[in-house]
C-alpha positions as CSV (number, residue, x, y, z in Angstrom):
1,M,-0.9,28.7,-10.0
2,E,-3.6,30.0,-12.3
3,D,-3.8,26.7,-14.2
4,Q,-4.0,24.8,-10.9
5,E,-6.8,27.1,-9.6
6,Q,-8.7,26.4,-12.9
7,S,-8.1,22.7,-12.5
8,L,-9.6,22.7,-9.0
9,A,-12.6,24.8,-10.1
10,D,-13.2,22.4,-13.0
11,A,-13.1,19.4,-10.7
12,V,-15.6,21.0,-8.2
13,A,-17.9,21.9,-11.0
14,A,-17.8,18.4,-12.4
15,L,-18.6,16.9,-9.0
16,E,-21.6,19.3,-8.7
17,R,-22.9,17.9,-12.0
18,G,-22.6,14.3,-10.6
19,E,-19.7,13.5,-12.9
20,V,-16.6,11.4,-12.2
21,I,-13.2,13.1,-11.6
22,A,-9.7,12.0,-10.7
23,L,-7.8,13.2,-7.7
24,P,-4.3,12.7,-6.5
25,T,-3.8,11.2,-3.0
26,E,-0.7,10.3,-1.1
27,T,-1.3,6.6,-1.8
28,V,-2.5,6.4,-5.5
29,Y,-4.8,8.4,-7.7
30,G,-8.5,8.0,-7.1
31,L,-11.7,8.3,-9.0
32,A,-14.2,10.5,-7.2
33,V,-17.9,11.4,-7.4
34,D,-20.5,13.0,-5.2
35,A,-21.2,10.4,-2.5
36,S,-24.8,11.7,-2.3
37,S,-25.6,11.2,-6.0
38,V,-27.1,7.9,-6.9
39,D,-26.6,8.5,-10.6
40,G,-23.0,9.5,-9.9
41,L,-22.3,6.4,-7.8
42,E,-23.7,4.2,-10.5
43,R,-21.6,6.0,-13.1
44,L,-18.5,5.3,-11.0
45,F,-19.4,1.6,-10.6
46,T,-19.9,1.3,-14.4
47,L,-16.7,3.1,-15.2
48,K,-14.5,0.9,-13.0
49,G,-16.4,-2.3,-13.9
50,R,-16.8,-2.7,-10.1
51,P,-19.3,-5.3,-8.8
52,A,-22.2,-3.6,-7.0
53,S,-21.5,-5.8,-4.0
54,V,-18.1,-4.1,-3.5
55,A,-18.5,-1.0,-1.4
56,L,-17.1,2.4,-2.4
57,P,-14.9,4.1,0.2
58,L,-15.7,7.6,1.4
59,A,-13.3,10.5,1.5
60,V,-13.9,13.6,3.6
61,A,-12.0,16.9,4.0
62,K,-12.1,16.9,7.8
63,T,-12.6,14.4,10.5
64,A,-15.7,16.3,11.8
65,W,-17.5,15.4,8.6
66,V,-17.5,11.6,9.4
67,S,-20.4,12.0,11.8
68,R,-22.7,12.9,8.9
69,W,-22.2,9.4,7.5
70,A,-21.2,7.0,10.3
71,R,-21.5,6.3,14.0
72,V,-18.4,7.7,15.6
73,A,-18.8,6.9,19.4
74,D,-16.0,4.3,19.4
75,P,-13.0,5.8,21.4
76,R,-10.6,3.9,19.2
77,L,-11.6,6.0,16.2
78,E,-10.4,9.2,17.9
79,L,-7.1,7.6,18.7
80,L,-6.5,6.3,15.2
81,T,-7.6,9.5,13.5
82,R,-5.4,11.6,15.8
83,S,-2.4,9.5,14.7
84,W,-3.1,9.1,11.0
85,W,-5.6,11.5,9.6
86,P,-5.0,13.0,7.2
87,G,-3.2,9.9,6.0
88,P,-3.2,6.5,4.4
89,L,-5.7,4.9,6.9
90,T,-9.2,3.9,6.0
91,V,-11.5,3.1,8.9
92,V,-14.6,0.9,8.6
93,L,-17.5,2.1,10.8
94,P,-21.2,1.4,11.2
95,A,-23.0,3.5,8.6
96,L,-25.9,5.7,9.5
97,D,-29.3,4.4,8.3
98,S,-29.5,7.4,5.9
99,V,-26.5,6.3,3.9
100,S,-27.2,4.9,0.4
101,R,-26.7,1.1,0.3
102,I,-25.4,1.7,-3.2
103,L,-22.4,3.3,-1.7
104,T,-21.9,0.6,1.0
105,G,-22.4,-2.3,-1.4
106,G,-25.6,-3.3,0.4
107,R,-23.8,-3.5,3.8
108,S,-24.5,-1.6,7.0
109,T,-20.9,-0.4,7.2
110,L,-18.9,2.4,5.6
111,A,-15.2,2.8,4.9
112,V,-13.9,6.4,5.3
113,R,-10.7,8.4,5.3
114,V,-9.2,11.8,5.1
115,P,-6.5,11.8,2.3
116,D,-3.2,13.4,3.0
117,H,-3.0,15.4,-0.2
118,E,-3.6,19.1,-0.1
119,L,-5.2,19.2,-3.6
120,A,-7.6,16.4,-2.9
121,R,-8.7,17.9,0.4
122,Q,-9.1,21.4,-1.3
123,V,-11.4,19.9,-3.9
124,I,-13.5,18.1,-1.4
125,E,-13.7,21.1,1.0
126,R,-14.7,23.4,-1.8
127,F,-17.3,20.9,-3.0
128,G,-18.6,20.9,0.6
129,R,-19.7,17.3,0.7
130,A,-18.0,13.9,1.0
131,V,-17.0,12.0,-2.1
132,A,-16.8,8.4,-3.0
133,L,-13.1,7.9,-3.7
134,T,-11.7,4.7,-5.1
135,S,-8.4,3.8,-6.8
136,A,-8.3,5.1,-10.4
137,N,-8.1,1.8,-12.3
138,V,-10.4,-0.7,-13.9
139,H,-11.6,-3.1,-11.1
140,G,-8.7,-5.5,-10.4
141,G,-6.3,-3.6,-12.5
142,K,-3.1,-1.7,-11.6
143,E,-3.6,1.5,-9.6
144,A,-2.7,4.9,-11.2
145,R,0.3,6.6,-9.8
146,C,0.0,9.8,-11.8
147,A,-2.4,11.9,-13.9
148,E,-1.1,10.4,-17.1
149,D,-1.9,6.9,-15.9
150,V,-5.5,8.0,-15.3
151,S,-5.9,9.6,-18.8
152,R,-4.3,6.6,-20.5
153,V,-6.9,4.2,-19.0
154,F,-10.1,6.4,-18.9
155,G,-9.5,9.3,-21.3
156,S,-12.6,11.5,-21.7
157,Q,-14.7,9.3,-19.5
158,V,-13.3,11.2,-16.5
159,S,-14.6,14.8,-16.6
160,A,-11.6,16.4,-14.8
161,V,-8.2,15.2,-13.7
162,V,-6.4,17.2,-11.0
163,D,-2.6,16.7,-11.6
164,G,-0.7,16.6,-8.3
165,G,2.4,14.9,-9.6
166,D,3.3,11.3,-8.7
167,S,1.6,9.7,-5.7
168,P,4.5,9.5,-3.1
169,L,3.5,6.2,-1.4
170,G,2.3,4.2,-4.4
171,Q,0.4,1.7,-2.4
172,P,-3.2,1.6,-1.1
173,S,-4.3,2.8,2.4
174,T,-4.5,0.3,5.3
175,I,-8.1,-0.6,6.1
176,V,-9.0,-1.4,9.6
177,S,-12.5,-2.3,10.9
178,L,-13.9,-0.9,14.1
179,V,-17.3,-2.6,13.7
180,G,-18.6,-4.8,16.5
181,E,-17.4,-5.6,20.0
182,G,-14.3,-7.5,19.1
183,P,-10.8,-6.2,18.5
184,P,-10.0,-4.1,15.5
185,E,-9.5,-6.1,12.3
186,V,-7.1,-5.2,9.6
187,L,-8.9,-5.9,6.4
188,R,-6.2,-4.8,4.0
189,R,-2.5,-4.3,4.7
190,G,-1.2,-1.0,3.2
191,A,1.0,2.0,4.0
192,I,0.5,1.7,7.8
193,S,1.6,-1.6,9.3
194,E,-0.5,-3.7,11.6
195,A,2.1,-3.3,14.3
196,Q,1.8,0.4,14.2
197,L,-2.0,0.2,14.5
198,L,-1.8,-2.2,17.4
199,E,0.8,-0.1,19.2
200,A,-1.5,3.0,18.9
201,L,-4.5,1.1,20.1
202,S,-2.7,-0.2,23.1
203,R,-2.7,3.3,24.6
204,I,-6.5,3.0,25.3
């Protein structure tokens, strides 16, 4: 427990310095950085080799934090988050004007979720701010399922790696867009099926 506590403290300290860390989630391991740090975001884009036009997802410790970053008036959001947050569901929402377009890839939308992994949420909550959290791999490469995978690919380029064992699901989150007046759109199939989403939304 002492080693784990030190690992969490090291991860939070690295985030506060604007550095990139790795966190376990229920889907795959992710690379995280302070979502408010322009230098940190650029560092993460460079590390992954990710095109600047590809937005970075946001991870928060609690649903209540989302309103600091996105417009949350859509009643479908509450329904989905009540069912699957924390969990492997990423929701695309209209971003607030104050959100950096570096984070959103130049768009006016933002993808956000609450990961269902206690260690990830502990780090984010102790940090006290949202993080940009994207799969721990070189852009287009195979996702990391464990801490060893992260270290093998990135080595010392990642300032801290929180080891939470193997990611249980091993597949990315489902991404659903709630932007616009039309029906929700599944942008990426993942751990939650389209049928499950549609069944939940039918309750409105």
